[in-house]
C-alpha positions in Angstrom: 15.6 16.0 23.0 11.5 15.7 23.0 9.9 12.4 24.6 7.0 11.8 22.4 4.6 9.1 24.1 1.7 7.2 21.9 -0.7 5.7 24.2 -2.7 3.3 23.1 -3.4 -0.5 23.0 -1.8 -0.5 19.3 -5.0 0.2 17.2 -4.8 1.7 13.6 -5.5 4.9 14.4 -2.0 4.2 17.8 -0.3 3.5 14.0 -1.6 6.3 12.1 -0.7 8.7 15.0 2.7 7.4 15.0 3.1 9.0 11.5 1.8 12.0 12.1 3.9 12.6 15.2 7.6 11.0 13.7 5.9 13.5 10.1 5.4 17.0 12.1 9.1 15.8 14.2 11.2 15.3 10.3 9.3 18.3 9.3 10.3 20.5 12.3 13.3 19.0 12.5 13.4 18.4 16.3 15.1 15.2 17.8 12.1 13.2 19.3 12.4 9.7 20.8 8.7 8.0 20.2 7.8 5.4 22.1 4.8 3.4 22.0 3.1 2.8 25.5 0.0 -0.1 25.4 0.2 -0.9 29.1 -3.0 0.2 30.8 -1.5 1.2 34.0 0.8 3.3 32.6 -2.1 5.0 29.8 -4.4 5.7 32.7 -1.2 7.2 34.5 -2.0 10.6 32.3 -5.9 10.9 32.9 -6.7 10.0 29.1 -10.6 9.2 28.8 -10.0 7.7 25.3 -7.0 6.5 22.6 -5.5 7.3 20.6 -3.7 9.7 22.9 -0.1 11.9 22.6 1.7 13.3 25.5 5.2 15.4 24.8 7.6 15.8 27.1 4.9 13.9 29.9 2.1 16.5 29.2 -1.3 15.1 27.4 -1.3 17.3 24.0 -4.0 14.8 22.7 -6.2 12.3 23.2 -9.1 10.3 21.5 -8.4 11.5 17.7 -5.6 11.9 15.3 -4.2 15.5 15.7 -2.6 16.8 12.0 0.8 17.0 11.4 0.2 20.9 11.6 -1.0 20.8 15.1 1.6 17.9 16.2 4.4 20.3 15.2 3.0 23.2 16.9 3.0 21.0 20.2 6.5 20.1 19.3 7.5 23.8 18.9 5.9 24.8 22.1 
């Protein structure tokens, strides 16, 4: 099972990124646990310059933007 983290304070972009991640996971037919991380101390551990951030299996793959569903699918299958 993949571990996906959405890093951010819970803003509209964070919610949009979560929706994209969920859609990509179901489209790619992968089991994924999606966790929202809103604690700044935890977020800063990922060397994130701007939110929202997307972490797949503890690797930061995107920050400061909302990737497309296709991009997220690629990261999930990598």
